[in-house]
C-alpha positions as CSV (number, residue, x, y, z in Angstrom):
1,Q,10.0,8.3,14.5
2,V,7.2,7.3,12.2
3,Q,5.4,3.9,12.7
4,L,3.2,2.1,10.2
5,V,0.9,-0.8,11.0
6,E,-0.9,-2.7,8.2
7,S,-4.1,-4.7,8.7
8,G,-6.8,-6.3,6.7
9,G,-4.9,-9.1,5.1
10,G,-6.3,-12.7,4.9
11,L,-7.4,-15.5,2.7
12,V,-9.8,-14.9,-0.1
13,Q,-11.0,-16.7,-3.2
14,A,-10.1,-15.6,-6.6
15,G,-12.5,-12.8,-7.7
16,G,-13.0,-11.6,-4.2
17,S,-12.0,-8.4,-2.5
18,L,-10.0,-7.2,0.5
19,R,-9.3,-3.8,1.9
20,L,-5.9,-3.2,3.5
21,S,-5.3,-0.4,6.0
22,C,-2.1,1.4,6.9
23,A,-2.2,3.3,10.2
24,V,0.6,5.9,10.4
25,S,1.7,7.5,13.7
26,G,4.6,9.6,15.0
27,R,4.6,12.7,13.0
28,T,2.4,14.9,10.8
29,F,0.7,12.3,8.6
30,S,-0.1,14.8,5.8
31,S,3.6,15.4,5.3
32,Y,4.1,11.9,3.9
33,A,3.5,10.3,0.6
34,V,2.5,6.6,1.2
35,G,3.0,3.6,-1.0
36,W,2.1,0.0,-1.0
37,F,4.5,-2.7,-2.1
38,R,4.3,-6.5,-2.1
39,Q,6.6,-9.4,-2.0
40,A,5.7,-13.0,-3.0
41,P,7.8,-16.0,-2.0
42,G,11.0,-16.2,-4.0
43,K,10.4,-12.8,-5.7
44,E,11.6,-9.3,-5.2
45,R,9.6,-6.6,-3.5
46,E,7.5,-4.8,-6.1
47,F,5.6,-1.5,-6.3
48,V,1.8,-1.8,-6.1
49,A,0.3,1.7,-5.6
50,A,1.2,5.1,-4.2
51,I,-0.6,8.3,-3.1
52,A,0.7,11.8,-2.7
53,R,0.7,13.5,0.6
54,S,-2.3,15.7,-0.4
55,G,-4.1,12.7,-1.9
56,A,-4.4,14.5,-5.2
57,Y,-2.2,12.1,-7.1
58,T,-2.2,8.3,-7.3
59,D,-0.1,5.8,-9.2
60,Y,-0.5,2.1,-9.8
61,S,1.5,-0.8,-11.2
62,G,0.3,-2.1,-14.5
63,S,-0.7,-5.4,-13.0
64,V,-3.2,-3.9,-10.5
65,K,-4.4,-0.8,-12.4
66,G,-8.2,-1.0,-12.7
67,R,-8.5,-3.5,-9.9
68,F,-6.9,-1.8,-6.9
69,S,-7.6,1.7,-5.5
70,I,-5.5,3.6,-3.0
71,S,-6.9,6.4,-0.8
72,R,-6.1,8.3,2.3
73,V,-8.0,9.9,5.1
74,N,-5.6,12.4,6.7
75,V,-7.7,13.1,9.7
76,K,-7.6,9.4,10.5
77,N,-3.8,9.1,9.7
78,T,-4.8,6.1,7.5
79,V,-4.2,4.9,4.0
80,Y,-6.3,2.3,2.4
81,L,-5.8,-0.2,-0.5
82,Q,-9.0,-1.5,-1.9
83,M,-8.3,-4.7,-3.8
84,N,-11.0,-6.1,-6.1
85,S,-11.0,-8.9,-8.6
86,L,-8.2,-10.6,-6.8
87,E,-6.1,-13.2,-8.6
88,P,-3.9,-16.0,-7.2
89,E,-0.9,-13.9,-8.6
90,D,-1.8,-11.2,-6.0
91,T,-0.7,-13.5,-3.2
92,A,2.1,-11.8,-1.3
93,V,3.0,-10.0,1.9
94,Y,1.8,-6.4,1.4
95,Y,3.8,-3.6,3.0
96,C,3.0,0.1,3.3
97,A,5.7,2.7,3.4
98,A,6.0,6.4,4.1
99,S,8.1,8.9,2.2
100,G,9.1,12.3,3.6
101,G,10.0,13.6,0.1
102,G,9.6,17.3,-0.4
103,Y,7.1,17.2,-3.2
104,D,3.4,16.5,-3.4
105,Y,4.1,13.6,-5.6
106,T,3.8,9.8,-5.9
107,Y,6.9,7.7,-5.4
108,V,7.3,4.3,-7.0
109,G,10.8,3.2,-5.9
110,A,11.3,1.4,-2.7
111,N,14.4,3.5,-2.1
112,D,12.2,6.7,-2.0
113,Y,10.6,5.5,1.2
114,D,11.9,6.2,4.7
115,Y,9.6,4.1,6.9
116,W,8.1,0.7,6.5
117,G,5.4,-1.4,8.2
118,Q,5.8,-5.0,9.2
119,G,3.6,-6.3,6.4
120,T,0.3,-8.2,6.2
121,Q,-0.3,-11.5,4.3
122,V,-2.7,-11.7,1.5
123,T,-3.5,-15.1,0.1
124,V,-5.8,-15.6,-2.9
125,S,-6.9,-19.2,-3.6
126,S,-7.9,-20.4,-7.1
């Protein structure tokens, strides 16, 4: 069983930065691609960023590209989401997810992921 635990959320002013962490345990971390998703009140869960299991490939939604950066440190079993130039529209619960897909690839669909964390709240004030 794979477990994911997010941390690093909080309240920040517009223009500020936060770094989210996703600690993954249970099985070989380097076997999993990892993604970040978010869900704002009254909205559907949406893709934010993804990183391949090797770390060689990344992908971002258009709304965060250029502001957010995803990375992973396999020896620490951790994936990070660095969020800069935050906007009130970034306010949401952020979830990390792990995919055991067989390719060294990024996955952007929620259905591609097998395991999910409990989420961490990010609130950006204007």
